[in-house]
C-alpha positions as CSV (number, residue, x, y, z in Angstrom):
1,M,89.1,-88.9,-117.3
2,I,88.3,-85.2,-116.4
3,D,86.0,-83.3,-118.8
4,H,87.9,-80.0,-118.6
5,Q,85.2,-78.1,-120.6
6,K,82.4,-79.3,-118.2
7,H,84.6,-78.5,-115.2
8,H,85.2,-75.0,-116.7
9,R,81.4,-74.5,-117.2
10,Q,80.7,-75.5,-113.6
11,L,83.3,-73.1,-112.2
12,K,82.0,-70.4,-114.4
13,R,78.4,-70.9,-113.1
14,I,79.7,-70.9,-109.5
15,F,81.5,-67.7,-110.1
16,Q,78.5,-66.1,-111.8
17,N,76.2,-67.1,-109.0
18,H,78.6,-65.8,-106.4
19,H,79.0,-62.6,-108.3
20,I,75.2,-62.1,-108.5
21,K,74.8,-62.8,-104.8
22,M,77.6,-60.4,-104.0
23,G,76.0,-57.7,-106.2
24,R,72.7,-58.2,-104.4
25,N,74.4,-57.9,-101.0
26,I,76.2,-54.8,-102.0
27,R,72.9,-53.2,-103.2
28,K,71.3,-54.2,-99.8
29,I,74.2,-52.5,-97.9
30,Q,74.0,-49.4,-100.1
31,D,70.2,-49.2,-99.7
32,H,70.6,-49.6,-96.0
33,L,73.4,-47.0,-95.7
34,H,71.5,-44.4,-97.7
35,G,68.1,-45.2,-96.1
36,R,66.4,-46.0,-99.4
37,K,64.3,-48.8,-100.7
38,P,65.2,-50.8,-103.8
39,S,63.4,-49.5,-106.9
40,S,62.0,-51.5,-109.9
41,G,62.7,-48.6,-112.2
42,L,59.2,-48.8,-113.6
43,N,56.6,-46.1,-113.7
44,I,53.2,-47.0,-112.2
45,N,49.7,-45.9,-113.0
46,L,47.2,-46.9,-110.3
47,Y,43.4,-47.2,-111.0
48,E,40.4,-47.7,-108.7
49,T,37.9,-49.0,-111.2
50,V,38.0,-51.3,-114.3
51,A,36.4,-48.5,-116.3
52,Q,39.5,-46.3,-115.7
53,I,41.9,-48.9,-117.0
54,P,43.2,-48.5,-120.6
55,S,42.0,-52.0,-121.7
56,D,44.3,-52.2,-124.7
57,E,47.4,-51.6,-122.5
58,W,46.1,-54.0,-119.8
59,N,45.3,-56.8,-122.4
60,S,48.7,-56.3,-124.1
61,V,50.4,-57.6,-120.9
62,N,47.8,-60.1,-119.6
63,Q,48.8,-63.6,-120.8
64,D,45.3,-64.7,-121.7
65,N,44.4,-65.2,-118.0
66,V,40.6,-65.0,-117.8
67,L,41.1,-64.4,-114.0
68,L,43.0,-61.2,-114.8
69,S,40.7,-60.1,-117.6
70,P,38.8,-56.9,-117.4
71,E,35.5,-58.9,-117.7
72,Y,36.3,-61.1,-114.6
73,L,37.6,-58.1,-112.6
74,K,34.5,-56.1,-113.5
75,A,32.3,-58.9,-112.2
76,V,34.3,-59.0,-108.9
77,E,34.2,-55.2,-108.7
78,D,30.4,-54.9,-109.3
79,T,29.5,-57.6,-106.8
80,S,32.4,-57.4,-104.3
81,P,32.0,-58.9,-100.8
82,K,31.1,-56.3,-98.2
83,G,34.2,-54.4,-97.1
84,M,36.3,-55.2,-100.3
85,K,37.7,-52.6,-102.7
86,S,39.9,-53.3,-105.7
87,Y,42.9,-51.5,-107.1
88,Y,44.7,-52.1,-110.5
89,A,48.2,-51.1,-111.5
90,I,49.9,-50.9,-114.9
91,H,53.7,-50.8,-114.8
92,Y,55.6,-49.0,-117.6
93,E,59.2,-49.2,-118.9
94,N,60.0,-46.3,-121.2
95,S,56.2,-45.6,-121.6
96,K,55.6,-49.2,-122.7
97,P,53.3,-51.3,-120.5
98,V,55.4,-54.3,-119.3
99,M,53.5,-55.5,-116.2
100,I,50.0,-55.4,-114.6
101,S,49.0,-56.2,-111.0
102,Y,45.8,-56.6,-109.0
103,Y,45.0,-55.7,-105.4
104,Q,42.2,-56.0,-102.9
105,M,41.6,-54.1,-99.7
106,L,39.5,-56.1,-97.2
107,K,37.9,-54.8,-94.0
108,V,37.7,-57.9,-91.7
109,N,35.5,-57.7,-88.6
110,R,33.8,-60.0,-86.1
111,A,30.5,-60.0,-88.0
112,L,32.1,-62.6,-90.3
113,H,33.6,-64.7,-87.5
114,E,31.9,-67.2,-85.4
115,K,33.1,-68.8,-82.2
116,I,34.3,-72.4,-82.1
117,S,32.6,-74.7,-79.6
118,P,35.5,-76.5,-77.8
119,E,35.5,-80.2,-77.2
120,P,34.8,-81.3,-73.6
121,E,38.3,-82.7,-72.8
122,V,41.2,-80.4,-72.0
123,S,43.7,-80.3,-74.9
124,T,46.2,-78.2,-76.6
125,R,43.6,-77.5,-79.3
126,N,41.1,-76.3,-76.7
127,F,43.8,-73.8,-75.4
128,I,44.2,-72.6,-79.0
129,V,40.4,-72.5,-79.4
130,R,40.1,-70.2,-76.4
131,I,42.8,-67.9,-77.8
132,H,40.9,-67.9,-81.1
133,D,37.5,-67.0,-79.4
134,S,39.2,-64.2,-77.5
135,F,40.8,-63.0,-80.7
136,A,37.4,-63.2,-82.5
137,E,35.8,-60.9,-80.0
138,K,38.3,-58.1,-80.9
139,L,38.6,-59.0,-84.6
140,N,38.7,-55.8,-86.7
141,F,41.5,-55.1,-89.1
142,N,42.2,-53.9,-92.7
143,M,44.1,-56.2,-95.1
144,L,45.7,-55.2,-98.4
145,I,46.2,-58.1,-100.8
146,C,48.2,-58.5,-104.0
147,G,46.3,-61.3,-105.6
148,N,42.7,-62.6,-105.4
149,A,41.3,-63.6,-102.0
150,L,38.3,-65.3,-103.8
151,L,40.4,-68.1,-105.3
152,S,43.8,-70.0,-105.1
153,G,46.6,-69.6,-107.5
154,E,48.9,-67.1,-109.2
155,N,46.4,-64.5,-110.3
156,G,47.8,-61.3,-108.8
157,F,50.0,-60.1,-111.7
158,S,51.3,-60.7,-115.2
159,Y,54.3,-59.4,-117.1
160,L,55.9,-59.5,-120.5
161,P,58.7,-62.1,-121.2
162,G,62.1,-60.6,-120.6
163,L,61.2,-58.7,-117.5
164,D,63.3,-60.1,-114.7
165,R,61.6,-61.4,-111.5
166,E,63.3,-58.9,-109.2
167,T,61.9,-56.0,-111.2
168,V,58.4,-57.7,-111.0
169,Y,58.4,-58.2,-107.3
170,L,59.9,-54.8,-106.6
171,G,57.1,-53.4,-108.8
172,I,54.5,-55.1,-106.6
173,S,56.1,-53.7,-103.4
174,E,56.0,-50.2,-104.9
175,S,52.4,-50.5,-105.9
176,L,51.5,-51.7,-102.3
177,R,53.2,-48.6,-100.9
178,R,51.4,-46.3,-103.4
179,I,48.0,-47.8,-102.3
180,K,48.9,-47.4,-98.6
181,D,49.8,-43.8,-99.3
182,R,46.5,-43.2,-101.1
183,L,44.6,-44.7,-98.2
184,K,46.2,-42.5,-95.6
185,G,43.6,-40.6,-93.6
186,E,40.9,-43.0,-94.8
187,S,42.0,-46.4,-93.7
188,T,45.0,-47.9,-91.9
189,I,46.4,-51.1,-93.4
190,D,47.2,-53.6,-90.6
191,I,48.2,-56.5,-92.7
192,I,49.6,-56.9,-96.2
193,L,49.4,-60.2,-98.0
194,I,51.0,-61.2,-101.3
195,K,49.5,-64.5,-102.7
196,D,49.8,-67.2,-104.2
197,F,53.2,-68.6,-105.3
198,S,53.5,-72.2,-106.5
199,V,56.7,-73.8,-105.1
200,K,57.3,-75.5,-108.5
201,N,57.9,-72.1,-110.1
202,E,60.7,-69.7,-109.4
203,G,59.4,-67.5,-106.6
204,P,60.3,-64.2,-105.0
205,G,63.3,-65.6,-103.1
206,D,64.6,-63.0,-100.6
207,I,63.0,-60.0,-102.3
208,F,59.8,-59.6,-100.1
209,P,61.7,-60.4,-96.9
210,R,63.8,-57.3,-97.6
211,F,60.5,-55.4,-97.0
212,H,59.8,-57.2,-93.7
213,F,57.5,-59.9,-95.2
214,Q,57.3,-63.4,-93.7
215,K,56.8,-66.4,-95.9
216,F,54.2,-69.1,-95.0
217,S,52.8,-72.2,-96.6
218,S,49.1,-71.9,-97.4
219,G,48.8,-75.6,-98.3
220,P,48.3,-77.2,-101.7
221,N,46.0,-76.3,-104.5
222,M,44.6,-79.6,-105.6
223,V,45.1,-80.1,-109.3
224,V,43.7,-82.9,-111.6
225,P,45.9,-83.3,-114.7
226,I,43.7,-84.5,-117.6
227,R,45.6,-87.2,-119.5
228,K,45.7,-87.0,-123.3
229,E,44.4,-90.6,-123.5
230,W,41.2,-89.7,-121.7
231,H,38.6,-89.0,-124.4
232,S,35.6,-89.9,-122.2
233,F,34.8,-90.4,-118.6
234,E,35.0,-94.2,-119.2
235,D,38.6,-93.8,-120.2
236,Y,39.2,-92.0,-116.9
237,T,37.7,-94.8,-114.9
238,K,39.5,-97.5,-116.8
239,S,42.8,-95.9,-115.7
240,M,41.9,-96.4,-112.0
241,K,42.8,-99.1,-109.6
242,S,39.9,-101.5,-109.2
243,K,39.2,-100.2,-105.6
244,Y,38.6,-96.7,-106.8
245,R,36.7,-97.8,-109.9
246,R,34.2,-99.5,-107.6
247,R,34.0,-96.4,-105.6
248,V,33.1,-94.4,-108.7
249,K,30.3,-96.9,-109.6
250,S,29.0,-96.7,-106.0
251,S,28.9,-92.9,-106.0
252,L,27.3,-92.7,-109.4
253,K,24.7,-95.2,-108.3
254,K,23.8,-93.2,-105.2
255,G,23.6,-90.0,-107.3
256,R,21.5,-91.5,-110.2
257,D,18.4,-89.6,-109.1
258,L,20.3,-86.2,-109.1
259,I,19.0,-83.9,-111.9
260,K,21.5,-81.4,-113.2
261,K,20.7,-78.1,-114.9
262,S,23.0,-75.4,-116.3
263,L,21.6,-71.9,-115.5
264,T,21.6,-68.9,-117.8
265,Y,22.2,-65.3,-116.6
266,E,18.4,-64.7,-116.6
267,E,17.8,-67.7,-114.4
268,L,20.7,-66.8,-112.0
269,S,19.0,-63.3,-111.7
270,D,15.7,-64.8,-110.6
271,S,15.0,-63.7,-107.1
272,T,13.7,-67.0,-105.8
273,I,16.5,-69.1,-107.3
274,R,19.1,-66.6,-106.3
275,K,18.0,-66.8,-102.7
276,E,18.0,-70.6,-102.6
277,I,21.5,-70.7,-104.2
278,Y,22.8,-68.2,-101.6
279,E,21.5,-70.2,-98.7
280,L,23.3,-73.3,-100.0
281,Y,26.5,-71.2,-100.4
282,L,26.2,-70.0,-96.8
283,E,25.8,-73.6,-95.6
284,V,29.4,-74.2,-96.9
285,V,30.8,-70.8,-95.8
286,N,29.4,-71.1,-92.3
287,R,31.3,-74.3,-91.7
288,A,34.6,-72.3,-91.9
289,K,35.8,-71.1,-88.6
290,F,37.9,-68.3,-90.0
291,K,36.7,-66.4,-93.1
292,L,37.8,-63.1,-94.6
293,F,34.6,-62.5,-96.5
294,A,31.3,-63.8,-97.7
295,L,30.4,-63.4,-101.4
296,D,27.7,-61.1,-102.5
297,I,24.3,-62.6,-103.4
298,D,24.6,-61.3,-107.0
299,F,28.1,-62.6,-107.5
300,F,27.3,-65.6,-109.6
301,A,24.9,-63.7,-111.9
302,G,27.6,-61.1,-112.3
303,L,30.2,-63.7,-113.4
304,K,27.7,-65.2,-115.9
305,K,27.0,-61.7,-117.3
306,Q,30.6,-60.9,-117.8
307,L,32.2,-64.2,-118.6
308,Q,29.3,-65.8,-120.5
309,D,30.3,-69.2,-121.9
310,N,33.6,-69.1,-119.8
311,F,31.4,-69.5,-116.7
312,M,29.3,-72.5,-115.9
313,F,26.7,-72.7,-113.1
314,D,25.1,-76.1,-112.5
315,L,22.2,-76.8,-110.2
316,Y,21.5,-80.2,-108.7
317,Y,17.9,-81.2,-107.9
318,A,16.7,-84.2,-105.8
319,E,13.3,-84.8,-104.1
320,K,11.8,-81.9,-106.1
321,R,14.2,-79.3,-104.5
322,I,17.6,-77.8,-105.0
323,V,20.2,-79.8,-103.1
324,G,23.5,-78.3,-104.4
325,F,25.3,-76.3,-107.0
326,T,28.8,-76.0,-108.5
327,T,30.5,-73.4,-110.6
328,R,33.3,-73.6,-113.2
329,I,35.5,-71.0,-114.9
330,F,37.2,-71.9,-118.2
331,N,40.6,-70.3,-118.3
332,G,42.1,-71.3,-121.6
333,D,42.7,-75.0,-121.4
334,V,42.5,-74.9,-117.6
335,M,39.2,-75.4,-115.7
336,E,38.8,-73.7,-112.3
337,G,36.5,-75.7,-110.0
338,Y,35.1,-72.6,-108.3
339,T,32.5,-72.2,-105.6
340,H,29.9,-74.8,-104.6
341,G,27.0,-75.2,-102.3
342,I,25.7,-78.4,-100.7
343,K,22.7,-79.4,-98.7
344,Y,24.8,-81.3,-96.1
345,D,21.9,-83.3,-94.6
346,L,21.5,-85.0,-98.0
347,N,25.2,-85.1,-99.0
348,R,25.8,-88.7,-97.8
349,R,22.6,-90.1,-99.3
350,Y,23.4,-88.9,-102.8
351,E,27.2,-88.6,-102.4
352,L,26.6,-85.2,-103.8
353,Y,30.1,-83.7,-103.4
354,Q,31.7,-86.8,-104.9
355,N,29.4,-86.6,-107.9
356,I,30.2,-82.9,-108.3
357,L,33.9,-83.8,-108.5
358,Y,33.2,-86.6,-111.1
359,D,31.1,-84.1,-113.1
360,D,34.0,-81.7,-113.0
361,I,36.2,-84.4,-114.6
362,K,33.5,-85.2,-117.2
363,V,33.1,-81.5,-118.2
364,A,36.9,-81.0,-118.4
365,I,37.4,-84.0,-120.7
366,E,34.4,-82.9,-122.9
367,N,35.9,-79.4,-123.2
368,K,39.5,-80.8,-123.9
369,C,40.9,-79.1,-120.8
370,T,44.4,-80.1,-119.7
371,Q,43.9,-79.4,-116.0
372,I,41.3,-78.8,-113.3
373,N,42.2,-76.5,-110.3
374,L,40.0,-77.7,-107.4
375,G,41.3,-75.3,-104.6
376,R,42.8,-76.0,-101.2
377,T,40.1,-77.8,-99.1
378,S,39.0,-81.5,-98.9
379,I,42.5,-82.8,-99.8
380,A,41.7,-86.5,-99.2
381,M,38.5,-86.4,-101.1
382,K,40.0,-84.6,-104.1
383,S,43.1,-86.8,-104.3
384,S,40.8,-89.8,-104.4
385,V,39.5,-88.6,-107.8
386,G,43.0,-88.0,-109.1
387,A,44.0,-84.6,-107.8
388,I,47.6,-84.0,-106.9
389,A,49.1,-81.3,-104.6
390,D,50.6,-78.1,-106.0
391,E,52.1,-76.5,-102.9
392,L,51.4,-72.7,-102.5
393,T,53.1,-70.1,-100.4
394,F,52.3,-66.5,-99.5
395,F,54.0,-63.5,-97.9
396,I,52.6,-61.5,-95.1
397,S,53.7,-58.3,-93.3
398,L,52.2,-56.6,-90.3
399,K,51.8,-52.9,-89.5
400,N,53.8,-53.2,-86.2
401,P,55.1,-55.9,-83.9
402,V,52.1,-55.5,-81.6
403,S,50.0,-57.1,-84.3
404,N,51.9,-60.4,-84.0
405,H,48.9,-62.0,-82.2
406,I,46.9,-61.5,-85.4
407,L,49.6,-63.2,-87.4
408,K,49.7,-66.1,-85.0
409,A,45.9,-66.6,-85.2
410,I,45.9,-66.4,-89.0
411,K,48.9,-68.8,-89.2
412,F,47.1,-71.4,-87.2
413,F,44.0,-71.3,-89.3
414,L,45.8,-71.2,-92.6
415,K,48.3,-74.0,-91.7
416,P,48.6,-76.7,-94.3
417,S,46.2,-79.7,-93.9
418,S,47.6,-83.0,-92.6
419,E,45.2,-85.0,-94.8
420,I,46.7,-87.9,-96.7
421,C,46.8,-87.7,-100.5
422,R,45.7,-90.8,-102.3
423,N,46.6,-92.1,-105.7
424,P,43.6,-93.7,-107.5
425,F,45.4,-94.7,-110.6
426,A,47.0,-98.0,-111.5
């Protein structure tokens, strides 16, 4: 028997969707015929320092995201990587702030880029490696980013409920144009990047491609959901398959001689400790073949000063010396597993990285977090402790077609990992 009301609703939805698509296509044709770009209808105030931002207006729009808070942005601004400058935009509708957005301009050059040593046999990879090495010799470009190059996730903008997504994304495009116009005569922008978008959320659709952006996958952000029934680390291990439970016991046994210490702002500012920490950080960074920046030596102290209890810095000692560190940012009920440093020659002996991940889970459970964001690298390792993949995408636009060789190189080095995700739970 036909449900006429249900059938009518389906036909109505089809008609409405068709009508919306038709309206968008008409607007595209009109914009093209009249040589104009679509407008968000919002007024934009652009700022170059956190001190200039009217904090009450900014905070009225920010959805309690610590990573978009003036305190966090101030820490980034004060200890920015070399060649980075930040911009901040407040978008208004009828004089009311309804949206905020955050931008970074990065000067990328060969000083940050090391050559890859090719393997002896001839292979497709070696051919790509030679292209990469040739590219690295000439590497010198300016990149404008909506979002935060220092971490993964949707941390580039926030807006009030009720503002439609097309208005939001058009507002971002307009802010990018404003920043480019402001930089004329000072810097030429070669690449524009808009990051990151989780595929599980409704994204920009065809809005950015209208402005000659291309969409790419940047791989997954590895996320550990903290189950409600986990009240202790023991509860976490009990929920695992026996194979993974044995692995936890083995790692903890190897790491039993590790001594952990949480550092204060004063300790992070100590010149000797600061230098040792930075050397460990560089051990991790220098393993990356393509990097856009290196953090400033005072970055961690800056975060602790601004975020206080929302930022945790743990040092790991063994054999009477520092062998590693990890950092965490508490963003509401979500914990960001941030930057870490490891003495790689001792990593296997103590299973240091594995123990850091287990400590992340312990801390998250103790602080009643619902989720840990662990970033994009080491997918197999992170999935073995319970992380699942949250696929991310970004949009990229080049200054001109001649720059396509840059895009190809970046696409190769940002392509999603082929590592296998594991499920440790029963």
